[in-house]
Residue frames as qw, qx, qy, qz and C-alpha x, y, z in Angstrom:
[[0.137, 0.761, 0.589, 0.236, -19.75, 12.89, 34.37],
 [0.301, -0.570, -0.168, 0.746, -18.12, 16.20, 34.70],
 [0.389, 0.901, 0.169, -0.092, -18.71, 19.41, 32.78],
 [0.719, -0.077, 0.284, 0.629, -15.94, 20.52, 30.54],
 [0.070, 0.875, 0.011, -0.478, -15.07, 24.12, 29.72],
 [0.810, 0.393, 0.327, 0.288, -14.08, 24.41, 26.10],
 [0.371, 0.873, -0.015, 0.317, -12.63, 27.83, 25.42],
 [0.724, -0.110, -0.266, 0.627, -9.06, 28.31, 26.51],
 [0.084, 0.495, -0.002, 0.865, -9.50, 32.10, 26.43],
 [0.574, -0.639, -0.178, -0.481, -12.27, 31.84, 28.97],
 [0.863, -0.326, -0.284, 0.263, -10.02, 29.65, 31.14],
 [0.549, 0.143, -0.160, 0.808, -7.08, 32.11, 31.02],
 [0.109, -0.519, -0.025, -0.848, -9.30, 35.03, 31.78],
 [0.712, -0.539, -0.260, -0.367, -11.26, 33.28, 34.54],
 [0.875, -0.374, -0.152, 0.267, -8.34, 31.80, 36.44],
 [0.090, -0.941, 0.315, 0.084, -5.54, 34.22, 35.60],
 [0.726, 0.487, -0.470, 0.121, -2.25, 33.06, 34.18],
 [0.123, -0.561, 0.683, -0.451, -0.84, 32.94, 37.73],
 [0.802, -0.140, 0.419, -0.401, -3.11, 30.05, 38.46],
 [0.910, 0.391, -0.124, -0.059, -1.45, 28.14, 35.61],
 [0.079, 0.718, -0.680, 0.126, 2.03, 28.12, 37.06],
 [0.835, 0.079, -0.525, -0.146, 3.07, 24.58, 37.18],
 [0.700, -0.588, 0.338, -0.223, 3.86, 22.17, 39.92],
 [0.978, 0.107, 0.066, 0.168, 6.02, 19.66, 37.90],
 [0.668, -0.406, 0.239, 0.575, 9.60, 19.60, 37.23],
 [0.351, 0.882, 0.064, -0.308, 9.33, 21.08, 33.79],
 [0.031, -0.719, 0.592, 0.361, 12.70, 20.07, 32.43],
 [0.834, 0.310, -0.288, -0.355, 11.45, 16.80, 30.97],
 [0.309, 0.423, -0.831, 0.188, 13.94, 14.71, 32.87],
 [0.759, -0.316, -0.555, -0.130, 13.14, 11.71, 34.91],
 [0.378, -0.657, 0.449, -0.473, 13.13, 11.88, 38.71],
 [0.609, 0.198, -0.767, -0.041, 14.70, 8.56, 39.05],
 [0.206, -0.014, -0.809, 0.550, 14.44, 8.56, 42.80],
 [0.452, -0.094, 0.093, -0.882, 10.79, 9.77, 42.82],
 [0.007, 0.130, 0.990, -0.058, 8.28, 7.39, 44.21],
 [0.327, 0.563, 0.490, -0.580, 5.25, 9.59, 43.53],
 [0.155, 0.217, 0.672, 0.691, 3.49, 9.68, 40.16],
 [0.217, 0.400, 0.367, -0.811, 0.87, 12.37, 39.64],
 [0.181, 0.440, 0.801, 0.362, -2.32, 12.01, 37.73],
 [0.161, 0.226, 0.078, -0.957, -4.03, 15.18, 36.55],
 [0.010, 0.382, 0.890, 0.250, -7.70, 14.74, 35.84],
 [0.345, -0.455, -0.212, -0.793, -11.17, 16.26, 35.97],
 [0.380, -0.348, 0.517, -0.683, -13.21, 16.16, 39.06],
 [0.888, -0.014, -0.034, -0.458, -15.03, 12.92, 38.07],
 [0.564, 0.324, -0.752, 0.107, -12.02, 10.56, 38.26],
 [0.658, -0.459, 0.398, -0.444, -12.53, 8.00, 40.97],
 [0.596, 0.289, -0.749, 0.020, -11.00, 4.67, 41.88],
 [0.818, -0.513, -0.223, -0.131, -11.68, 2.17, 44.71],
 [0.290, -0.847, 0.426, -0.133, -9.15, 2.57, 47.47],
 [0.795, -0.266, 0.540, 0.069, -8.16, -1.10, 47.60],
 [0.793, 0.524, 0.233, 0.203, -7.60, -1.10, 43.83],
 [0.229, 0.902, -0.265, 0.251, -5.31, 1.99, 43.92],
 [0.516, -0.669, 0.527, -0.091, -3.41, 0.54, 46.97],
 [0.916, 0.080, 0.377, 0.113, -2.89, -2.69, 45.01],
 [0.625, 0.711, 0.000, 0.324, -1.32, -0.84, 42.11],
 [0.134, -0.888, 0.365, -0.246, 0.86, 1.24, 44.61],
 [0.771, -0.427, 0.472, -0.020, 2.04, -2.03, 46.31],
 [0.879, 0.259, 0.335, 0.217, 2.91, -3.71, 43.03],
 [0.520, 0.770, 0.034, 0.367, 4.52, -0.79, 41.31],
 [0.618, -0.233, -0.233, 0.714, 6.32, 0.87, 44.23],
 [0.103, 0.344, 0.158, 0.920, 4.77, 4.20, 43.26],
 [0.051, 0.548, 0.624, -0.555, 2.50, 6.38, 45.42],
 [0.167, 0.516, 0.576, 0.612, -0.19, 7.99, 43.30],
 [0.007, -0.427, -0.296, 0.855, -1.12, 11.56, 43.74],
 [0.220, 0.600, 0.669, 0.380, -4.41, 12.53, 41.99],
 [0.036, -0.301, -0.104, 0.947, -4.80, 16.21, 41.21],
 [0.229, 0.646, 0.716, 0.131, -8.39, 16.89, 40.25],
 [0.230, -0.169, 0.129, 0.950, -8.19, 20.08, 38.29],
 [0.336, 0.378, 0.141, -0.851, -11.79, 21.13, 37.94],
 [0.770, 0.474, 0.258, -0.340, -14.04, 20.52, 34.95],
 [0.816, 0.008, 0.450, 0.363, -12.48, 18.40, 32.32],
 [0.549, 0.706, 0.199, 0.400, -12.43, 20.87, 29.43],
 [0.190, -0.958, 0.172, -0.131, -10.99, 23.48, 31.78],
 [0.731, -0.495, 0.436, 0.174, -8.42, 20.99, 32.88],
 [0.780, 0.362, 0.337, 0.384, -7.45, 20.22, 29.31],
 [0.270, 0.893, 0.060, 0.355, -6.91, 23.86, 28.53],
 [0.443, -0.845, 0.297, -0.048, -4.89, 24.38, 31.63],
 [0.840, -0.196, 0.428, 0.269, -2.77, 21.47, 30.86],
 [0.622, 0.586, 0.229, 0.465, -2.03, 22.88, 27.26],
 [0.032, 0.947, -0.079, 0.309, -1.18, 26.33, 28.72],
 [0.465, -0.745, 0.470, -0.082, 1.18, 24.76, 31.26],
 [0.981, 0.186, -0.047, 0.003, 2.55, 21.97, 29.11],
 [0.505, 0.608, -0.467, 0.396, 6.25, 23.13, 29.30],
 [0.069, 0.301, -0.716, 0.626, 6.05, 22.84, 33.11],
 [0.577, -0.317, -0.596, -0.459, 3.25, 20.45, 33.78],
 [0.549, -0.508, 0.316, -0.584, 1.40, 19.82, 37.07],
 [0.823, -0.236, 0.481, -0.187, 1.82, 16.08, 36.76],
 [0.266, -0.335, 0.838, 0.340, 2.92, 13.03, 34.75],
 [0.076, 0.288, 0.892, 0.340, -0.26, 11.62, 33.22],
 [0.359, 0.118, 0.091, -0.921, -3.39, 13.44, 32.13],
 [0.088, 0.269, 0.955, 0.086, -6.73, 11.60, 32.12],
 [0.190, 0.631, 0.592, -0.464, -10.01, 12.81, 30.80],
 [0.219, 0.432, -0.360, -0.797, -9.54, 14.46, 27.31],
 [0.635, 0.281, 0.703, -0.155, -12.25, 13.08, 25.25],
 [0.515, 0.270, 0.631, 0.514, -13.00, 12.72, 21.50],
 [0.167, 0.925, 0.330, 0.087, -14.62, 16.19, 21.24],
 [0.144, -0.964, 0.209, 0.082, -11.37, 17.86, 22.37],
 [0.887, -0.144, 0.282, 0.336, -8.75, 15.25, 21.40],
 [0.629, 0.573, 0.156, 0.502, -7.42, 17.20, 18.33],
 [0.079, -0.946, 0.088, -0.303, -6.88, 20.30, 20.35],
 [0.681, -0.630, 0.363, 0.084, -4.61, 18.38, 22.88],
 [0.858, 0.095, 0.332, 0.381, -2.72, 16.57, 20.06],
 [0.455, 0.771, 0.140, 0.423, -2.24, 19.68, 18.00],
 [0.193, -0.916, 0.202, -0.288, -0.75, 21.45, 20.95],
 [0.555, 0.393, -0.663, 0.312, 1.75, 18.62, 21.71],
 [0.581, -0.601, 0.234, -0.496, 0.35, 17.85, 25.10],
 [0.930, -0.228, 0.269, -0.104, 1.39, 14.25, 25.12],
 [0.053, 0.594, -0.773, -0.218, 4.55, 12.20, 24.38],
 [0.747, 0.176, -0.529, -0.363, 4.44, 8.81, 22.73],
 [0.238, -0.275, 0.876, -0.316, 3.90, 5.61, 24.90],
 [0.665, -0.069, -0.580, -0.466, 2.15, 2.40, 23.93],
 [0.549, -0.426, 0.490, -0.527, 0.63, 1.11, 27.17],
 [0.037, 0.133, -0.990, 0.025, 1.15, -2.50, 28.14],
 [0.243, 0.391, 0.825, -0.328, -2.21, -4.25, 27.65],
 [0.324, 0.478, -0.044, -0.815, -3.38, -1.73, 25.00],
 [0.185, 0.113, -0.857, -0.467, -3.72, -4.68, 22.51],
 [0.010, -0.389, -0.905, 0.173, -6.81, -5.74, 24.59],
 [0.219, 0.437, 0.199, -0.849, -8.50, -2.33, 23.83],
 [0.600, 0.514, 0.613, -0.030, -11.45, -2.83, 21.43],
 [0.481, 0.196, 0.434, 0.736, -10.55, -1.71, 17.89],
 [0.080, 0.783, 0.469, 0.400, -13.32, 0.83, 17.60],
 [0.387, -0.898, -0.132, 0.163, -11.83, 2.98, 20.40],
 [0.712, -0.265, 0.180, 0.625, -8.28, 3.10, 19.14],
 [0.363, 0.926, 0.090, 0.058, -6.89, 6.25, 17.72],
 [0.076, 0.892, -0.443, 0.041, -3.41, 7.67, 16.83],
 [0.976, -0.138, 0.155, 0.059, -2.05, 4.17, 16.53],
 [0.690, 0.550, -0.164, 0.440, 0.97, 5.49, 14.67],
 [0.104, 0.670, -0.340, 0.652, 1.98, 7.97, 17.37],
 [0.639, -0.335, -0.656, 0.222, 0.56, 6.23, 20.53],
 [0.094, 0.365, -0.279, 0.883, 0.18, 9.63, 22.19],
 [0.538, -0.250, 0.303, -0.746, -3.06, 8.73, 23.91],
 [0.112, -0.063, -0.991, 0.029, -4.66, 5.53, 25.33],
 [0.549, -0.389, -0.376, -0.637, -8.39, 4.98, 25.35],
 [0.010, -0.121, 0.817, -0.564, -9.58, 4.37, 28.89],
 [0.241, 0.390, 0.779, -0.428, -13.45, 4.54, 28.90],
 [0.086, -0.233, -0.556, -0.793, -16.53, 5.27, 26.84],
 [0.154, 0.430, 0.695, -0.556, -20.02, 6.57, 27.58],
 [0.119, 0.487, 0.658, 0.562, -23.02, 7.90, 25.85],
 [0.063, 0.174, 0.216, -0.959, -24.35, 11.47, 26.24],
 [0.145, -0.422, -0.804, -0.393, -28.23, 11.19, 26.16],
 [0.395, -0.415, -0.003, -0.819, -31.35, 12.87, 27.26],
 [0.174, -0.128, -0.902, 0.374, -32.48, 11.50, 30.60],
 [0.409, -0.457, -0.306, -0.729, -36.15, 11.78, 31.77],
 [0.257, -0.168, 0.647, -0.698, -37.94, 11.80, 35.12],
 [0.200, -0.203, -0.938, -0.196, -40.21, 8.65, 35.13],
 [0.023, -0.492, -0.724, 0.483, -42.57, 9.96, 37.75],
 [0.183, 0.462, -0.016, -0.868, -43.25, 13.18, 35.97],
 [0.308, 0.149, -0.681, -0.647, -44.26, 11.39, 32.71],
 [0.197, -0.283, -0.938, 0.037, -46.27, 8.83, 34.53],
 [0.024, 0.474, 0.527, -0.705, -48.17, 11.54, 36.43],
 [0.258, 0.471, -0.152, -0.830, -48.84, 13.39, 33.28],
 [0.739, 0.281, 0.608, -0.071, -49.68, 10.27, 31.38],
 [0.387, 0.850, -0.281, -0.219, -47.27, 11.49, 28.76],
 [0.954, 0.126, 0.049, 0.269, -44.90, 9.19, 26.91],
 [0.390, -0.712, 0.265, 0.520, -41.28, 10.31, 27.34],
 [0.463, 0.781, -0.287, -0.305, -39.40, 11.40, 24.22],
 [0.930, -0.033, 0.318, 0.184, -37.48, 8.77, 22.26],
 [0.683, 0.363, 0.274, 0.572, -35.63, 10.80, 19.67],
 [0.244, -0.160, -0.003, 0.956, -34.11, 14.18, 18.81],
 [0.160, -0.352, -0.530, -0.755, -37.25, 15.00, 16.67],
 [0.431, -0.597, -0.677, -0.014, -39.49, 14.30, 19.62],
 [0.416, -0.404, -0.344, 0.738, -37.84, 17.03, 21.65],
 [0.004, 0.007, 0.211, 0.977, -39.22, 19.73, 19.38],
 [0.242, -0.490, -0.759, -0.355, -42.82, 18.62, 19.80],
 [0.273, -0.564, 0.035, -0.779, -45.26, 20.89, 21.70],
 [0.820, -0.456, -0.322, -0.123, -45.89, 18.18, 24.24],
 [0.782, -0.252, -0.197, 0.536, -42.39, 18.66, 25.56],
 [0.134, 0.784, 0.020, 0.606, -42.40, 22.54, 25.54],
 [0.211, -0.770, 0.300, -0.523, -40.34, 24.01, 28.36],
 [0.937, -0.324, 0.033, -0.123, -39.26, 20.58, 29.69],
 [0.891, 0.227, -0.100, 0.381, -35.63, 20.27, 28.53],
 [0.229, -0.926, 0.269, 0.133, -32.51, 21.62, 30.15],
 [0.889, 0.285, -0.054, 0.353, -29.16, 21.17, 28.45],
 [0.534, -0.613, 0.086, 0.576, -25.63, 22.44, 29.05],
 [0.235, 0.894, -0.173, -0.339, -23.87, 25.23, 27.19],
 [0.904, 0.371, 0.064, 0.200, -22.00, 23.71, 24.22],
 [0.420, 0.742, -0.297, 0.430, -19.23, 26.24, 24.68],
 [0.244, -0.639, 0.542, -0.488, -18.63, 25.46, 28.43],
 [0.708, -0.209, 0.596, -0.318, -19.59, 21.84, 28.86],
 [0.007, 0.261, -0.901, -0.346, -18.66, 18.51, 27.22],
 [0.305, 0.402, 0.856, -0.117, -22.15, 16.97, 27.55],
 [0.259, 0.753, 0.163, -0.582, -23.41, 20.19, 26.01],
 [0.146, 0.600, -0.587, -0.523, -20.98, 19.93, 23.20],
 [0.192, -0.041, 0.973, 0.123, -21.72, 16.24, 22.76],
 [0.382, 0.574, 0.664, -0.290, -25.41, 16.90, 22.47],
 [0.280, 0.759, -0.182, -0.558, -24.63, 19.62, 19.86],
 [0.051, 0.426, -0.821, -0.377, -22.50, 17.10, 17.91],
 [0.321, 0.229, 0.916, -0.074, -25.17, 14.48, 18.18],
 [0.436, 0.719, 0.357, -0.407, -27.75, 16.90, 16.56],
 [0.206, 0.690, -0.481, -0.500, -25.10, 17.68, 13.78],
 [0.119, -0.209, 0.945, 0.220, -24.69, 14.00, 13.17],
 [0.366, 0.437, 0.800, -0.189, -28.42, 13.51, 12.98],
 [0.363, 0.815, 0.349, -0.287, -29.37, 16.49, 10.94],
 [0.696, 0.437, 0.217, 0.526, -26.24, 17.17, 8.90],
 [0.397, -0.113, -0.043, 0.910, -24.05, 20.26, 8.43],
 [0.109, -0.240, -0.319, -0.910, -26.94, 22.21, 6.91],
 [0.497, -0.525, -0.546, -0.424, -29.78, 20.97, 9.18],
 [0.507, -0.314, -0.630, 0.498, -28.61, 21.19, 12.74],
 [0.049, -0.021, -0.217, 0.975, -29.12, 24.91, 13.06],
 [0.476, -0.240, -0.362, -0.765, -32.70, 24.68, 11.92],
 [0.646, -0.339, -0.683, 0.040, -33.21, 21.93, 14.57],
 [0.391, -0.209, -0.465, 0.767, -31.84, 24.20, 17.25],
 [0.184, -0.171, -0.120, -0.961, -34.14, 26.95, 16.19],
 [0.649, -0.349, -0.525, -0.426, -37.05, 24.57, 16.81],
 [0.610, -0.270, -0.614, 0.422, -35.56, 23.48, 20.17],
 [0.146, -0.021, -0.260, 0.954, -35.17, 27.19, 21.23],
 [0.412, -0.239, -0.286, -0.832, -38.82, 27.91, 20.18],
 [0.737, -0.307, -0.570, -0.193, -39.88, 24.94, 22.26],
 [0.493, -0.795, 0.128, -0.330, -38.31, 26.41, 25.43],
 [0.848, 0.005, -0.340, 0.407, -35.04, 24.56, 25.89],
 [0.371, -0.918, 0.133, -0.037, -33.16, 25.97, 28.89],
 [0.722, 0.441, -0.342, 0.409, -29.40, 26.32, 28.74],
 [0.574, -0.807, 0.136, 0.017, -27.11, 26.29, 31.83],
 [0.081, 0.821, -0.561, -0.071, -23.32, 26.39, 32.08],
 [0.181, 0.431, -0.883, 0.028, -22.58, 22.82, 33.08],
 [0.555, -0.160, -0.793, -0.192, -23.71, 19.28, 33.93],
 [0.228, -0.140, -0.723, 0.637, -23.63, 19.80, 37.73],
 [0.259, 0.194, 0.222, -0.920, -26.22, 22.58, 37.48],
 [0.551, 0.049, -0.506, -0.661, -28.34, 20.88, 34.84],
 [0.599, -0.086, -0.792, -0.082, -28.55, 17.52, 36.55],
 [0.446, -0.282, -0.718, 0.454, -28.41, 18.24, 40.19],
 [0.012, 0.277, 0.330, -0.902, -30.31, 21.50, 40.23],
 [0.403, 0.209, -0.233, -0.860, -32.56, 21.84, 37.32],
 [0.487, 0.023, -0.798, -0.353, -33.60, 18.20, 36.66],
 [0.628, -0.359, 0.194, -0.663, -36.53, 17.01, 38.64],
 [0.941, -0.003, -0.291, -0.171, -35.63, 13.31, 38.39],
 [0.587, 0.287, -0.597, 0.465, -32.28, 13.31, 40.16],
 [0.550, -0.559, -0.514, 0.348, -31.94, 13.21, 43.98],
 [0.363, -0.202, -0.084, 0.906, -30.13, 16.50, 43.88],
 [0.099, -0.273, -0.383, -0.877, -32.55, 18.14, 41.58],
 [0.471, -0.582, -0.632, -0.199, -35.51, 17.03, 43.75],
 [0.545, -0.511, -0.392, 0.537, -33.87, 18.52, 46.73],
 [0.227, -0.204, 0.088, 0.948, -33.11, 21.78, 44.95],
 [0.402, 0.606, 0.402, -0.557, -36.65, 22.08, 43.59],
 [0.055, -0.218, 0.668, 0.709, -35.68, 21.29, 39.90],
 [0.553, 0.440, 0.352, -0.613, -38.54, 21.71, 37.60],
 [0.512, 0.543, -0.461, -0.480, -37.28, 20.21, 34.32],
 [0.880, -0.094, 0.429, -0.183, -38.14, 16.55, 33.71],
 [0.862, 0.446, 0.046, 0.237, -35.66, 16.30, 30.75],
 [0.267, -0.865, 0.359, 0.228, -31.90, 16.78, 30.96],
 [0.719, 0.554, -0.411, 0.090, -28.85, 16.09, 28.80],
 [0.570, -0.627, 0.517, -0.124, -26.75, 13.63, 30.84],
 [0.128, 0.430, -0.877, -0.172, -25.49, 10.03, 30.30],
 [0.756, -0.067, -0.538, -0.366, -26.88, 6.62, 29.58],
 [0.583, -0.047, -0.717, 0.379, -25.17, 5.49, 32.78],
 [0.142, -0.400, 0.285, -0.859, -26.87, 8.09, 34.97],
 [0.773, -0.322, -0.279, -0.469, -29.79, 5.85, 36.09],
 [0.807, -0.158, -0.506, 0.258, -27.50, 3.36, 38.01],
 [0.244, 0.262, -0.389, 0.849, -26.13, 6.37, 39.94],
 [0.521, -0.365, 0.000, -0.771, -29.66, 7.18, 41.22],
 [0.900, -0.225, -0.332, -0.173, -30.01, 3.55, 42.34],
 [0.711, 0.062, -0.477, 0.513, -26.58, 3.15, 44.06],
 [0.232, 0.098, -0.395, 0.883, -26.77, 6.29, 45.96],
 [0.451, -0.497, -0.323, -0.667, -30.49, 6.46, 46.66],
 [0.117, 0.022, -0.781, 0.613, -31.48, 6.61, 50.26],
 [0.720, -0.221, 0.657, 0.018, -33.18, 4.31, 50.72],
 [0.086, -0.320, 0.744, 0.580, -31.90, 2.50, 47.73],
 [0.691, 0.319, 0.061, -0.645, -34.74, 2.11, 45.12],
 [0.734, 0.042, 0.674, 0.079, -35.45, -1.18, 43.37],
 [0.579, 0.565, 0.413, 0.419, -35.78, 0.53, 40.03],
 [0.306, -0.053, 0.058, 0.949, -34.06, 3.78, 38.71],
 [0.170, 0.727, 0.458, -0.482, -36.33, 6.84, 38.95],
 [0.194, 0.711, -0.291, -0.610, -34.85, 8.03, 35.67],
 [0.821, 0.299, 0.472, 0.117, -34.84, 6.72, 32.15],
 [0.271, -0.466, 0.452, 0.710, -32.93, 7.34, 28.92],
 [0.669, 0.654, 0.147, -0.320, -34.08, 8.39, 25.46],
 [0.696, -0.280, 0.533, 0.393, -31.76, 6.26, 23.57],
 [0.560, 0.615, 0.402, 0.382, -32.46, 7.92, 20.23],
 [0.046, 0.991, 0.009, 0.129, -30.67, 11.01, 21.51],
 [0.771, -0.536, 0.216, 0.266, -27.27, 9.64, 22.28],
 [0.460, 0.804, -0.363, 0.102, -23.72, 10.71, 21.22],
 [0.936, -0.107, -0.180, 0.281, -20.75, 8.38, 21.86],
 [0.097, -0.919, 0.340, -0.173, -18.02, 9.93, 24.10],
 [0.914, -0.008, -0.258, 0.314, -14.60, 8.27, 24.56],
 [0.271, -0.936, 0.217, -0.065, -12.05, 9.43, 27.10],
 [0.815, 0.383, -0.285, 0.329, -8.28, 9.14, 26.91],
 [0.557, -0.779, 0.174, 0.229, -5.20, 9.31, 29.05],
 [0.697, 0.616, -0.174, 0.324, -1.64, 10.26, 27.97],
 [0.697, -0.354, -0.096, 0.616, 1.91, 10.70, 29.31],
 [0.074, 0.975, 0.072, -0.196, 2.43, 14.47, 29.50],
 [0.679, 0.668, -0.127, 0.279, 5.12, 15.75, 27.20],
 [0.210, 0.614, -0.513, 0.562, 7.42, 17.21, 29.98],
 [0.829, -0.495, -0.213, -0.151, 6.42, 14.72, 32.73],
 [0.148, -0.768, 0.574, -0.243, 8.89, 14.74, 35.65],
 [0.491, -0.259, 0.815, -0.168, 8.41, 11.00, 36.33],
 [0.615, 0.316, -0.443, -0.570, 7.96, 9.32, 32.97],
 [0.271, 0.147, -0.949, 0.065, 8.64, 5.86, 34.35],
 [0.171, 0.250, 0.748, -0.590, 5.89, 6.17, 36.99],
 [0.506, 0.405, -0.004, -0.762, 3.63, 7.70, 34.39],
 [0.472, 0.257, -0.737, -0.410, 4.06, 4.71, 32.08],
 [0.129, -0.082, -0.948, 0.280, 3.31, 2.32, 34.92],
 [0.306, 0.345, 0.473, -0.750, 0.19, 4.37, 35.76],
 [0.521, 0.345, -0.346, -0.700, -1.02, 4.16, 32.06],
 [0.335, 0.112, -0.930, -0.105, -0.50, 0.43, 32.11],
 [0.060, 0.189, 0.816, -0.543, -2.70, 0.35, 35.19],
 [0.393, 0.337, 0.156, -0.841, -5.46, 2.39, 33.64],
 [0.659, 0.278, -0.451, -0.533, -5.98, -0.11, 30.85],
 [0.099, 0.180, -0.962, 0.181, -5.38, -3.18, 33.07],
 [0.429, -0.369, -0.773, -0.288, -8.20, -5.55, 33.91],
 [0.348, -0.411, -0.656, 0.529, -8.38, -4.58, 37.60],
 [0.058, 0.328, 0.105, -0.937, -8.95, -0.79, 36.99],
 [0.282, -0.044, -0.568, -0.772, -11.21, -1.42, 33.98],
 [0.437, -0.391, -0.805, -0.092, -13.52, -3.63, 36.06],
 [0.273, -0.421, -0.522, 0.690, -13.48, -1.12, 38.88],
 [0.050, 0.005, 0.141, 0.989, -14.61, 1.90, 36.77],
 [0.200, -0.442, -0.674, -0.557, -18.30, 1.29, 36.07],
 [0.460, -0.740, -0.491, -0.011, -19.57, 1.86, 39.63],
 [0.508, -0.461, -0.126, 0.716, -16.94, 4.49, 40.37],
 [0.059, -0.314, 0.240, 0.917, -17.03, 6.73, 37.29],
 [0.570, 0.500, 0.538, -0.368, -20.14, 5.24, 35.71],
 [0.409, 0.644, -0.434, -0.479, -18.54, 4.73, 32.34],
 [0.982, 0.154, 0.049, -0.102, -17.93, 1.69, 30.14],
 [0.548, -0.526, 0.532, 0.374, -14.61, -0.02, 30.05],
 [0.530, 0.677, -0.347, -0.375, -12.80, -0.19, 26.64],
 [0.068, -0.450, 0.889, 0.054, -10.96, -3.50, 27.32],
 [0.662, 0.034, -0.624, -0.414, -12.23, -6.62, 25.62],
 [0.661, -0.185, -0.725, 0.049, -13.89, -9.12, 27.92],
 [0.050, 0.177, -0.541, 0.821, -14.25, -6.85, 30.95],
 [0.233, -0.503, -0.832, 0.022, -17.09, -7.96, 33.20],
 [0.167, -0.441, -0.009, -0.882, -19.66, -5.31, 34.06],
 [0.107, 0.053, 0.763, -0.636, -21.34, -5.18, 37.47],
 [0.018, 0.495, 0.858, 0.136, -25.07, -6.33, 37.56],
 [0.023, -0.751, -0.384, 0.536, -26.32, -2.99, 38.96],
 [0.017, -0.480, 0.368, 0.797, -24.61, -1.15, 36.09],
 [0.075, -0.007, -0.811, -0.580, -26.15, -3.36, 33.35],
 [0.014, -0.517, -0.844, 0.142, -29.54, -3.73, 35.02],
 [0.008, 0.808, 0.393, -0.438, -30.21, 0.04, 35.40],
 [0.108, -0.526, 0.345, 0.770, -28.03, 1.60, 32.79],
 [0.692, 0.599, 0.143, -0.376, -29.41, 2.07, 29.24],
 [0.623, -0.062, 0.610, 0.486, -28.00, 0.00, 26.36],
 [0.330, 0.773, -0.073, -0.537, -27.33, 2.22, 23.35],
 [0.810, 0.132, 0.523, 0.232, -27.07, 0.19, 20.28],
 [0.512, 0.546, 0.349, 0.564, -26.77, 2.93, 17.67],
 [0.254, -0.777, -0.161, 0.553, -25.33, 6.12, 19.21],
 [0.441, 0.895, 0.027, 0.053, -24.51, 9.05, 17.08],
 [0.719, -0.379, 0.208, 0.544, -20.86, 9.31, 16.29],
 [0.375, 0.924, -0.059, -0.049, -18.64, 11.64, 14.35],
 [0.802, 0.299, -0.137, 0.499, -15.11, 11.30, 12.76],
 [0.565, -0.579, -0.128, 0.574, -12.52, 12.99, 15.01],
 [0.353, 0.013, 0.318, 0.880, -11.23, 15.03, 12.04],
 [0.104, -0.644, -0.529, -0.543, -14.76, 16.32, 11.31],
 [0.476, -0.780, -0.369, 0.172, -15.06, 17.39, 14.89],
 [0.539, -0.364, 0.061, 0.757, -11.64, 19.16, 14.72],
 [0.233, 0.252, 0.442, 0.829, -12.56, 20.94, 11.53],
 [0.215, -0.610, -0.464, -0.606, -15.98, 22.11, 12.68],
 [0.474, -0.475, -0.612, 0.417, -15.93, 22.33, 16.51],
 [0.201, -0.326, -0.164, 0.909, -15.05, 26.08, 16.87],
 [0.186, -0.078, -0.394, -0.897, -17.26, 27.39, 14.02],
 [0.445, -0.445, -0.717, -0.299, -20.22, 25.25, 15.16],
 [0.388, -0.478, -0.570, 0.544, -19.85, 26.48, 18.74],
 [0.059, -0.181, 0.024, 0.981, -19.76, 30.06, 17.54],
 [0.313, -0.190, -0.543, -0.756, -22.84, 29.47, 15.46],
 [0.476, -0.478, -0.737, 0.045, -24.66, 27.64, 18.22],
 [0.292, -0.367, -0.418, 0.778, -23.90, 30.44, 20.73],
 [0.093, 0.059, -0.231, -0.967, -25.14, 33.10, 18.29],
 [0.415, -0.241, -0.691, -0.541, -28.23, 31.08, 17.52],
 [0.566, -0.422, -0.706, 0.049, -29.22, 29.83, 20.97],
 [0.491, -0.394, -0.414, 0.658, -27.82, 32.26, 23.48],
 [0.088, -0.159, 0.055, 0.982, -28.55, 35.58, 21.80]]
């Protein structure tokens, strides 16, 4: 659940081109004697130590994980350094940014072993096999149960509810130009209200006191009153754009562990997010990278994900942990959008949203 910076220009300015100098081999050749394979990812990548050690033992490769900041920033850095990449496999490009990565030639073709078990609705680029679906999740408004119980106010259920006077000054969301959850929420409203209606909706949200911050970490762990981090930081907003799987996080890491999640999910505000991994175009260790991609869609890793990254597996028949299913929200009809439509409209919509909401 990491924030994702969207604009490559901002990345280049903020980090400096020197920070983008690569650590990989850069010549596209295999390091046949290399026993290390490097996974470049956003900060939210996580895997159980025993699961990773099992892969290393079976494959003979040592895995180096390079967490490269917020996912959107990591994607843009990978594009800028694609001729001399920092690693062999990139994980964490999602459906809101996929076209950017593909258009810039970030990945080379590889059909991962076991990809036939991936559920059909998550498959993309089946002709080119440049990316492999790894997980899915739903970006949704979360609410602080205690706040609404204390106020004897029903929590919102839909996008339309968020514009009602009863919820004035209660919602915090992420900047659509600097955060993937923020962008996903924008796309959800565009899917709900159409090309001609979403701007009018955001005018109502703005008038109703929506607060915009740069990224998920600030929104959820500082501004949101329902999270452990938010309560500690004095967060005052009982509504936040987060994920349908956020409530199990509050249970798993609660001290003491609560019997029930202190947060809920407005399931009528959700947008479906899918994350992909791919073999980098100029990977130094392509054999190791292919083995790593096979691992990411394998049964062991897919079953390990839910309580490590709090996302849903994409592999058919993967068993979900009870804690994840008991406390996470089930979203039967999330908003979705064709990747081509996202590609065609993402930049102009972000520009319009920025002008409308932030100025």
